[in-house]
N, C-alpha and C positions, 0 to 999 in steps of 0.2 A: 513719731513713727519709728518702729524698730529698724535696725540695720538690714535685717533679712528682707523685710518688705520693701525698703528703699532699694536694695540690691535687685530684687525681682523686677521692680518698676524700671530701674536703670537698664537692665538687660533687655526688657521689653521695648523700651524706647530705642535702644541701639538697633535692634532687629527691625523695628518698624521703619526707622529712617533708612536702613539698608534696603528694605523691601520697596519703599515708595520712591526713593531718590537714587538707589543704586550706589556703586562704589565711588561715583564722582564726588559725592558729598565728603566722603572720608579721604579721598585722594587729595582734596583741597587743603588738608591740614598742614601739609609741608610746602604749599605754594601760595596760600592766601596771604595778602590780597592780590598777588600778581596774576591770579587766574582771571581777574576782571580787567578788561582793557583800560578802563578809566584809571585804575590804580597802577596798572603795569607801567604806563607811560607818564606817570606823575613824577616831577612837575613837567618833564618834556621827554621826547624820545631820545634825545642826546644825553639826558641825565635822569634815567628812569629809576629813581630811588624807590618808587613804589613797587618795583619788582623784587625787592629784597623781602623774603618771606618773614612774616610776623614771628614765626617760630624761631627763626635764627636771631632776630632782634631780641626777643624775650630771653633766649638762652644766653647769648653773649652779653646782652645788656645787664641781666641779673648777675652774671659772673663778674662783670666790671664793677657793678654797684657793691656787691658783697666783698670784693677784694679791697676796695677803698674803705668800706665801712669797718672792716675788721683789721685794717692796717697791713695788708699783704701777708696773710698767714702762710701762704705757699712758699714764701721766702724765709720768714722769721722762724717758723716752727717745723720746717721740713725735716731737719736733722732729728728733732725730737720724735717725729713719726718713725724714722728709721730705728731709733733706739727702742721705742715701744714695740715695733714689729719684731725686733730681734729677741724679745722675751725678757728684756731687762727689768721691766716693771710688772711682769705677770704674777698675779696672785691666784693660785688655783681655787682659793676659797671664795673669790668674788662671784657674784651672781652672773649667770649667762651660760651659754652652751659651748662656745668655742673660744680658744685663745686668740689673741690678736692676729697671729700669723694665719691661722686657719680661716678666720673671718675674712681677711684680705684675700686669701687664696680662693675662697668661694666666690667673692665678688669679682675677682679677676677672671675666674673660669667662665663667667657669663659674658665678660666684655672682650677678653682676649680671644679672638676667633676669626670668623670670616671677614670682619671689618679690617683686620690687620693685613690679611692676605689679598682679598679682593677689593676692599674699600680704597686702599692706597692706590692700587693700580687704576681703579676707576677715576679717582681724583686726578691722576697724572694723564689719563687718557683724554679727559675733557678739559681739564684746567691747566695742564702743563706742570713743569717742575715747581713753579711758584706756589702751587696749591699746598705743598708740604709746609711751607712757611706759615700759611694760615691755619694749618692743622696744629702747628706748635702754639700759635696764639690762642686757639680754641682750648687746647689742653691747659695752658697756663691759667686762664681765667676759669676753666672748668674744674681745676684743682680746688679752687675756693668753694665752688658749688658742692663738690664731693665732701669737703670738710664740713660744710654747713648742714647738708641733709643727713649726714651720718651722725654728727654730734646731736642733732635734734632727735634722731631715731633712738639713740640711747637714752636721752633725757626723758622721752615720753613713751618708752616701751612698757609692755605689761608682761606678766608671766601667767601661763595657763595653769590648770589644776595639777598637771604633772610637773610643773616647774619649768617648762620650756618657754623660751622667749617668744614674744609676739610684738613686733615692732615694724616701723616703716612710716612713710609719709601719711598713710591713712590714720595712724595713731597720733602722729605729730599734729595733723590738722584737727582732729577731734578733741584731743586733750590740750594742745597748745593754743589753738585758736578759739576753742569753745564748742559746746554742743550744737549751737546754731549753724556751725559750719560742717556738721556731720555729713550732709549731702555731698560736700566736696570730697570728703574722705571716701565715701561710698563710690563716687565716680572714679576716683583714682584706683580703688581696689577692683572695680568691675573691669576697667580697661587693662589692668595688670593681669587678670585672669585670661582675658582674650589674647593678650600679647604672649602669655606663657604657652598657649596652645599653638600660636602662629609663628612669629619670628623667633621665639625662644625654644621652639620645639620642632614643628613640622618642617620648617625651612631648613633647620639643622640636619634632620634625618634625611631630607631630600638631597641635600648637598653631599652627605656621606654616601648614600645609596647610589646616587648618580655617578660619583667618582669611582666607587667600587665596580659598578656595572661597566663603566668605560674601560677600566683596567682589565676586567675579566674578558670583555668582548675583544680586546686587542690580542688576547692570548688564544682564545678558542673560537673567535669569530662571532658575528652577530646572528648567525643562523643556527647555532648550536641549540639543543633543546633547552638549555639553561637560559640563554640570552635572547632567544627568539621571542619577540613581543607579540602577544595575542590581543586581538581587539575584543574588549569586554562590551563596550558600547561605543557609539560614534564619538570620536575625539578622545577616547581613553584606551590606551594600550598598556599592557603590563607583561613582564616576563617572570619566569620562575625565580630567576636570580634576584629580582627586586623584592619578591615576596619573602625569600629567604633572608635578604638584607633586613627587611622590616621586622621579621620575627626575632632575628638575632639582636638587632638594636633595641627592640622593645624589652627583650629579656635583660640585656646589660643595664639599661637605664632603670628597669623595674627593680632589679636586685639592689641597686643603690638607693633609689628614692623611697622604697617601702620601709627602709630602715630608719628614715627620719634624718634630721639635720646633723646628728653626730656622725652617722655613717657617711652622709654627704660631705661633711667637713674632712673626714679621714681620706676619702677618695680625692676630693679636690685639693687637699693639702699635699698630696703626692702628685696628682696628675697635672696641676697647673704649673708647678716649677719644672716638672719633667718635660712637658711639651714645649714650654718656653725655652728651656735649655737647648733642646734639639734645634729649634728654629733659629735661635740667636747664634748658636755655635756655627751652623751652616752659613748664616748670613755673614758672620765675621770672617769665616774662611774666604768667602768671595771678596769681601772688602780688602782683606790683607793681600790678596792676589791682584787687586786692582788699586793699590795705593796711589799710583800715579794719576788715577782718575778722580780721587776723592776731592781734591781742591776744585777741579772743574765742576763736579757735581754740586758742591756747596755754592759755588758762584752762580750756577744756573738757578738754584733755589732762591737765593736772595735777589738776584737781578730780575728774574721773571715774576717775583711776587709783586713788584711795583711797576715793572716795565716790560710786560710780555709783548711779543711782536704783534702789531696791530695793522698789518698791511691790508687786510681785508676790509676792516671797518674804516680805518683812516681818520684823521682829524682828532681834535680834543675829545669830542663826545664819543667817537669810536674807541679811542684809547680807554676811556672810562668804562665802556661796556666790556672790553677785554679784561681789564683789571678786576671788574666786578665779577665776571665769570670765573676767573681764577680764584678770587676770594671766596665766592660762594661754594665752589666745589671743595675747597680746602676745609671750610667751616663745616659744611654738611657731613663730609666724610669723617672729620675729626669728632663731631658730635656723635655720629653713628658708632664710631669705634669705641670711645670711652664712656658713652652714655651719661656723662656728667650733667646733672640737673634733671635727669629723667626720673630719679627716685628709686629705681630698681635696686641699685647697689646698697642703698641705705637699709634695705630689708636684711641683706646679708650681714652688714656691719652691726645691726641691732642685736645680733646674737653674741657679741663679744663679751668675754668675762672681764668686766671692769665696773668700777663704781664712779668713774669719771667720764662723762660724755665726751669731753674735749679730747681725752686720751685716744679714744677710738676715731674721733674725727681726724686727728693728726695722722693716724694710720691710713685712713681712707684717701688722704692726699697723695699717697704713693701710687694709687691706681692709675690716674691719667698719666703720671710720669712713666710708669712701666709700660702701660698700654700704648700711648701715643708718642711721647718723647723718645722712648727707647725702641719698641718693637716696630711701630709704624715708620719711624725714621730709618731703621735698618732696611725695611722692605723698600722704601723709596730710594735709598742710596744704592741698593743692589740693582734696581731697575735702571737707575741713571748711569751708574758706573759701567754696566755691561752694554750700554747704548740700546737697551731693549725699549726705552721710551720712544725710540724712532718709529716703532710700530703702533703709534697712537694717532688718533684723529687730530689732536692738537699739533703734533709734529707735521702731519701732512698739510693741514690747513694754515699753519702759522709759520713754519720753518721752511719746509721743502715740498711744494706742491707737485714736484716731479717724482717724489718717492714712490716706488712701485712694490714695496714689501706688503705682505698680508697684515692687515690691522688686527691687533689683539687687545682684548679688554679683560677686566676682572682677574680671576685666579689663573686664567690661561696665560695672561701676560706675566704674572709673577712666576708661574711654572717655567715659562720660557727663559726668564731672567736667571732663575736658579740653575736650570740646565746649562745655559751658556756660561754662567759664572763658575760652575764646578766642573766644566768640561776638561780642565787640566788635571783633575783628580780622577773622575769617572764619568760615565755617560748617563747617570741616572739621577742627576740633581733635581729633576722635576718630581721624582718620587718622594722627595722630602716634603714637597707641598701636599702630595696625596696623604702622607702620614699626618702632617700637621692639620689638614682639613678634617681628617677622621677624629683625631684627638680633640681638637678645638671644638668641633661640632658636638661631640658627645658630652664634653664637660659643660658646654653652654646649656645644653638641654637639661643636664642634671641640676645645675644651679637655678635655672628658670623654673624648674619644678618646685623648688622651695619657695621662690617668690610667689608663684600662684597658690601654693599651699597656704602661705601666710595671709594672702589676700582673701582666699575662700573661707579661711577660719575667721577672719574679721567680719565677713559678710554673713555667714550662715552657721558659724560655730564648729566645734571640733568634730561633730558627727558628719560633716560634709567633706572632711579631708580625704578619707579613704576612697569614696566615690570619685572625688576629683582626681586622685592619683591614677585610678583605672582609666578614666577618660583621657588623661594626659598620655598614658601608654598607647591608647587607641590612636591618638594623633601622631605619635612616633611612627606607628605602622603606616598610617595614611600618608604621611609625608614621604616615606620610603618608596611608595608605589605610584605616586601621582605627581604631576607637575602642578605647582601651586601658585601661579601668578596672582590670582585673586586673593588667596590667603596671605601671601607675602604683602600685598598692598594693604590689606585689612590690618595685618599685624603692625606694619609701619605706622598706620594711622592711629592704632591703639597706643603705640609708643608715644606718639605725639600728644594724644589726649591725656596720657598719664602726666606729661610734663607740666602742663599749665597748673594743676592743683599743687604740685610740688614746688614750683617756682613761687606761687602765691604765698605758700606757707613760709618759705625762706625769707621773702621780703617782709611779711607780716611779723615774723619772729626775729628779725635781724637785730633788734635792740637786745633781746634776751641772749642771742648768740654772742654779742659783743661783751655783755656782762659775764657770761660763763667763761669766755676766752680770757678776759682780763683776770678774773678770779683764779682760774686754774694756773696760769703762768706767773701769778704773783707769789705762789708758794714753792718751796723747794721739793723736788721729786727725787726720792732716794731709791736705789736699786732694791728689789724685793729679795729678802734673805729667807 
């Protein structure tokens, strides 16, 4: 059966399941098997190992497996990845669309974003300072997953009639595992398309539009003709400001993505370093002004990773529950932040100009380091060193039940921390978060458009790419004018369903990965002249 027919059948099954079972079936992807009481309390209520989501076990477990299988590439070959990214080995005559730096920037543009601003704050809100330690653990083993999926993406990529690259887990599965596994590649590509419309697009434009609306409403008030919300139908209100936001965002994204991967690479090659520089510089300013708090912040992270306060639960079993809660929040937010193992970044890395798959794999290893080890850590340290973490549910429930401050979560907590941290310099530190949200969200949407582009091309061919891009822009507009809780949940589920086929391919092809790694690093690599 052709990929297009398989794709149509897959989309039909997804919609039928949604129609008959609702979102509850898809919501379970990140909680299964803990959503069943029997598994949730297995082997006992005091030691509920069954409540650990299968998705988390698969991602972290595969990361640990591949790390040992390949001999800790994230340590042995990290510096080589830095050298390759710097352009030391770039040969402009090699096949591919983007140089190593631009391929990494495109992948980072999709991962560095809301997860770094809101995700870290959410992990602290529910899991406490120790959650940051478990984000580091996730990033360490996730680095090996990024190396693996990106190396395989180069190994099994194809080139279309115009010479553009076509790669990613769907090609890895079909070409690396064999035609009998094509259905698994189709499943990955189908969920990638859905995810590109939802979490990679509509949610990003909603975040930007909502942030801009709030800023404008603060200036001119919520009753101005621009900000006044009109009821379109029951439960749905929209303002002229949101419509304008949607049109402008659709235009900006459209100008970039209609130009294809080379234009996307040029934009993300500038935008990713620029937006990261603004955020990192502001965070470092705060930390330098709170140097006396850094030691205490790191002590909180390490101490509460294994010994968080458990006065509510009490006892050995209760302590385990508290540690498990901290661990899960750190792992889940870490995975959401760097997307290691989910296969999306491998599509961007498959565009690299290189004849050595391992070379681009070593570049991909820098992604989780920059995203989680660097940027997420800076966010966490800012929140801890400014004592903003006191405004969390964890602090109220575990540290000081008499705390009377207003609780804050997500980007609101991060905004407050930046405002407090930069108050010695000026009163608008929270605006840096507004700017970061805007730049991060736009760059994420741009990069995800390419992921969906490659997935739709795999399923239905080149003729389907342009219609896909127009539908993508429609979702940019929809996201800007509507609240999208259901689409968010559906997109997160699609991200989860993308993960399983990708992890299966990594495990299945781990032997080939080891051979490629050993062969590549057995030869001398000279600087390109």
